[in-house]
C-alpha positions in Angstrom: 290.2 234.2 153.7 292.8 231.6 152.6 291.1 228.9 154.7 287.8 229.4 152.9 289.5 229.2 149.6 291.2 225.9 150.6 287.9 224.5 151.9 286.2 225.5 148.6 288.9 223.7 146.6 288.7 220.7 148.8 284.9 220.5 148.2 285.5 220.7 144.4 288.2 218.0 144.5 285.8 215.7 146.5 283.0 216.3 144.0 285.4 215.7 141.1 286.5 212.4 142.5 282.9 211.3 143.1 282.1 212.1 139.4 285.1 210.2 138.2 284.2 207.2 140.4 280.8 206.7 138.7 282.0 206.0 135.2 285.0 204.0 136.5 282.6 201.8 138.4 280.3 201.4 135.4 283.2 200.6 133.2 284.5 198.0 135.6 281.2 196.3 135.6 281.0 196.2 131.8 284.6 194.9 131.6 283.9 192.2 134.1 280.8 191.1 132.2 282.7 191.2 128.9 285.5 189.1 130.3 283.0 186.6 131.8 281.2 186.3 128.4 284.4 185.8 126.4 286.3 183.8 128.9 288.9 186.4 129.3 289.9 186.5 125.6 288.1 189.6 124.5 290.1 192.4 126.2 290.3 195.0 123.4 293.5 196.6 124.8 295.3 193.3 124.6 293.9 192.0 121.3 294.8 195.2 119.4 298.4 194.2 119.6 298.0 190.4 119.1 296.5 188.2 116.4 292.7 188.1 117.0 289.3 187.8 115.4 287.3 191.0 115.0 283.5 190.9 115.5 281.6 193.6 113.6 277.9 194.3 114.0 275.8 195.6 111.1 272.4 196.5 112.5 269.3 198.4 111.2 268.8 200.2 107.9 271.9 200.2 105.7 272.3 203.8 104.6 274.9 206.5 104.3 273.9 208.2 107.5 275.3 208.0 111.0 273.2 208.9 114.0 276.0 209.4 116.5 276.2 211.5 119.6 278.2 211.8 122.8 275.3 210.0 124.6 274.1 207.3 122.3 276.7 206.6 119.6 276.7 203.3 117.8 279.3 201.2 116.0 276.6 199.2 114.2 275.5 201.8 111.5 276.7 201.5 107.9 279.2 204.3 108.3 280.8 202.9 111.4 280.9 199.4 109.9 282.8 200.8 106.9 285.3 202.4 109.3 285.8 199.2 111.2 286.3 197.2 108.0 288.9 199.7 106.7 290.8 199.6 109.9 290.7 195.8 109.9 292.1 195.7 106.4 295.1 197.7 107.5 295.6 195.8 110.8 297.5 192.6 110.1 296.6 191.3 113.6 293.0 190.9 112.5 293.1 187.4 111.2 289.4 187.1 110.5 286.1 188.9 110.8 282.8 187.7 112.2 280.2 190.0 110.6 276.9 189.8 112.6 274.1 191.1 110.4 270.6 192.1 111.6 269.2 194.3 108.9 266.1 194.4 106.7 268.1 196.1 103.9 268.9 199.6 102.8 270.1 201.8 100.0 271.8 200.3 97.0 275.0 202.3 97.1 275.6 201.9 100.9 275.1 198.1 100.6 277.5 198.0 97.7 280.1 200.0 99.6 280.2 197.7 102.6 280.3 194.7 100.2 283.3 196.2 98.5 285.1 196.5 101.8 284.3 192.9 102.7 285.8 191.8 99.4 288.9 194.0 100.0 289.5 192.3 103.4 289.1 188.8 101.8 291.7 189.8 99.1 294.3 189.8 101.9 293.6 186.1 102.3 291.8 186.5 105.6 288.3 185.0 106.1 284.9 186.7 106.7 282.1 184.6 108.2 278.6 186.1 108.4 276.2 185.3 111.3 272.7 186.2 110.5 270.4 187.5 113.3 266.6 188.0 113.2 266.7 189.4 109.7 269.4 189.6 107.0 267.4 190.5 103.9 267.9 192.4 100.7 270.8 194.8 101.2 271.7 192.8 104.3 271.9 189.6 102.1 273.8 191.6 99.5 276.6 192.2 102.0 276.4 188.6 103.4 276.9 187.1 99.9 280.4 188.5 99.7 281.6 186.5 102.7 283.4 183.1 102.9 280.6 181.4 104.8 277.1 182.3 106.0 275.3 180.9 109.0 271.7 181.6 109.8 269.2 180.4 112.4 266.4 178.2 111.1 263.9 181.0 111.7 266.1 183.9 110.4 264.4 185.9 107.6 266.7 186.4 104.6 266.6 186.6 100.9 264.4 189.4 99.5 266.7 189.7 96.5 265.4 192.6 94.6 265.2 196.4 94.4 262.2 198.6 95.0 261.3 202.3 94.7 258.5 203.6 96.8 256.5 206.5 95.2 253.3 208.2 96.2 250.9 210.4 94.3 248.9 213.2 96.0 247.3 214.7 93.0 243.7 213.6 93.8 244.0 214.9 97.4 245.7 218.1 96.2 242.8 218.7 93.8 240.2 218.2 96.6 241.9 220.7 98.9 242.8 223.2 96.2 246.5 222.8 96.2 248.3 223.4 92.9 252.0 222.7 92.1 253.9 225.1 89.9 257.2 223.7 88.7 260.0 225.5 86.9 262.6 223.0 85.6 265.6 222.9 83.4 264.7 219.6 81.6 261.8 217.4 80.8 262.5 214.8 83.4 263.9 217.0 86.2 260.7 216.6 88.3 260.4 212.9 87.5 258.2 211.0 90.1 256.6 214.2 91.3 253.8 213.3 93.7 251.6 216.2 92.4 250.8 214.8 89.0 250.3 211.5 87.2 253.5 209.7 86.0 254.1 209.8 82.3 254.8 206.5 80.5 258.3 207.6 79.5 259.1 208.5 83.1 257.9 205.1 84.3 260.2 203.5 81.7 263.2 205.5 82.9 262.6 204.4 86.5 262.0 200.8 85.6 265.3 200.7 83.7 267.0 202.2 86.8 265.5 199.5 89.0 266.3 196.7 86.5 269.9 197.8 86.3 270.2 197.8 90.1 268.6 194.4 90.2 271.0 193.0 87.6 273.9 194.2 89.8 272.3 192.5 92.8 271.9 189.2 90.9 275.5 189.4 89.6 276.9 190.0 93.1 274.9 187.0 94.6 275.9 184.7 91.8 279.5 185.6 92.1 279.6 185.4 95.9 277.6 182.2 96.3 279.0 180.6 93.1 275.5 180.1 91.7 274.1 180.2 88.2 272.7 183.6 87.1 269.5 182.0 86.0 269.1 180.2 89.3 269.6 183.4 91.3 267.0 185.1 89.1 264.6 182.3 89.7 264.8 182.5 93.5 265.5 186.2 93.6 262.0 187.5 92.9 261.8 189.6 96.0 260.4 186.9 98.3 261.9 186.2 101.8 263.1 182.8 103.0 263.6 181.3 106.4 267.1 180.2 107.3 266.1 176.6 106.7 264.7 177.4 103.3 267.7 179.4 102.4 270.0 176.5 103.2 268.2 174.3 100.7 268.6 177.0 98.1 272.3 177.4 98.9 271.8 181.0 100.0 273.4 180.1 103.3 276.0 177.4 104.2 274.9 176.2 107.6 272.3 176.6 110.3 273.6 178.1 113.5 273.8 181.2 115.7 276.6 183.4 116.9 278.5 180.7 118.8 278.4 178.3 115.8 279.5 181.1 113.5 282.4 182.0 115.7 283.4 178.3 115.9 283.3 178.1 112.1 285.6 181.1 111.8 288.0 179.8 114.4 288.3 176.6 112.4 288.9 178.4 109.2 291.6 180.5 110.8 293.2 177.5 112.4 293.4 175.7 109.1 294.5 178.8 107.1 297.2 180.0 109.6 298.2 176.6 111.0 297.2 177.6 114.6 297.0 175.3 117.6 295.0 177.6 119.8 291.8 179.6 119.4 292.3 183.2 118.5 291.2 185.9 121.0 288.0 187.7 120.1 287.5 191.4 120.1 284.0 192.7 120.1 283.2 196.4 120.5 279.6 197.4 121.1 280.2 201.2 120.9 282.9 203.8 121.0 280.7 206.5 122.4 282.0 207.6 125.8 278.7 207.9 127.6 277.1 205.1 125.7 279.7 202.7 127.2 279.2 204.1 130.6 275.4 203.9 130.5 275.2 200.5 128.7 273.9 198.8 131.8 271.6 201.7 132.7 269.6 201.7 129.4 268.3 198.2 130.3 266.0 200.1 132.7 262.6 200.3 130.8 262.2 204.0 131.4 265.6 204.8 129.9 265.2 202.3 127.1 262.0 203.8 126.0 263.7 207.2 125.6 266.6 205.8 123.6 264.5 203.6 121.3 261.9 206.1 120.3 259.4 204.8 122.9 256.9 201.9 122.5 256.4 202.6 118.8 260.0 202.1 118.1 259.9 198.7 119.9 256.7 197.4 118.2 257.0 198.6 114.6 259.4 197.1 112.1 262.5 199.3 111.9 261.8 200.3 108.3 258.5 201.7 109.5 260.0 203.6 112.5 259.3 207.3 112.3 263.0 208.1 112.5 263.3 206.7 109.0 260.8 209.0 107.3 263.7 210.6 105.3 265.0 207.3 104.0 265.8 207.4 100.2 263.2 205.9 98.0 265.6 203.8 95.9 266.1 200.8 98.2 267.2 197.3 98.4 264.4 196.3 100.7 
C-alpha cells in the first residue's frame, strides 16, 4: 500500500515540475527577447535599484475603468498608468519618464487626472518626454501637453482639441412602436438629455455651458503646457485633427520622430540635467499580469489573438467604435 502512495506522489511531483517548466521556459524566452531589444539595459530587477528611465504606455480609451484579469491584464489602461506614475514620483531612481501615447481620447476627468500626475513628476525636476504612436488626440493630447517635450511621427494623428457629448433621441421610434416613458423625478433637470423626449432649450443651454467650461479647461492646459497664446490655441483648437507634420508647424509637437528618437531625446535631457556620462538603463514593463506575461508570445498566434482582441471586428473598427466601449460615458474629450 505504501508503495502505491509513493508512486502516486512521484507522479504528482513529475506533473508539477512539468507545469512549472512551461512558464519558466516562456519567461526565459521573453526575457531573452527583452534583453536583446534593449541591449541588456532593460532588466527590471536591476533597474529598480539603480537610476534609470521608466517607459510607460498609455493605450486605448482614457477612462476610469480597468479591464484586468489574471489572464489578460494590462499596464496600459488609465488606472494602471496612474499607478505607475505615482510609483515613479516616489522612486528617486526614476530619472525620467518616456510616455508612449496611442489613444484617441477619453473622459475629461481621467485625462485631467493623468495630466496632474505628469505635472507632479515634473515638479520633482525630472523630465517627461512623450512619444506619440498612431493616434494621440483629444484627451491623449491633453496628457501630452503637460510633458517637457513631444515627438510624433509625420503621419501621427493628433490635435482634436475639444470636448463633445454624444446624445441620441428615440422619441420618434418609441412613438411608432408604442413605447411610453414615465419619469418620476426630484427636480426639473434630473432627466436632462433623456432619449425619450425632445430636449428643451434651457436643457441644451445647461449642457452647452458644461461643454464650454470643459473646453476652456482644455485650452488653458494646452496653452500652459505648450507656452502658447490662448487665442492661438482656440484658433487651432476647433476639434480638427492634424498630422504630426502639421502639428509641428503649429507648435503642438516639438520634433518628428518615433520611439527611438524620443528615447534619445530623453537620454540627452537626463544627461544634461544630471551631468551623466553614460546612457541610463531603460525599464519597460508591458504587463504585470502573471499569465499575460507567460502567454505574451502565444497571443501572436492568430487564433488566440482573435479571442483576446474581440475578434475581427475589434481589429478592423476604430477603438472608440469597438463593442466593448458601449458603456463609455457620453462626456468625452474625443
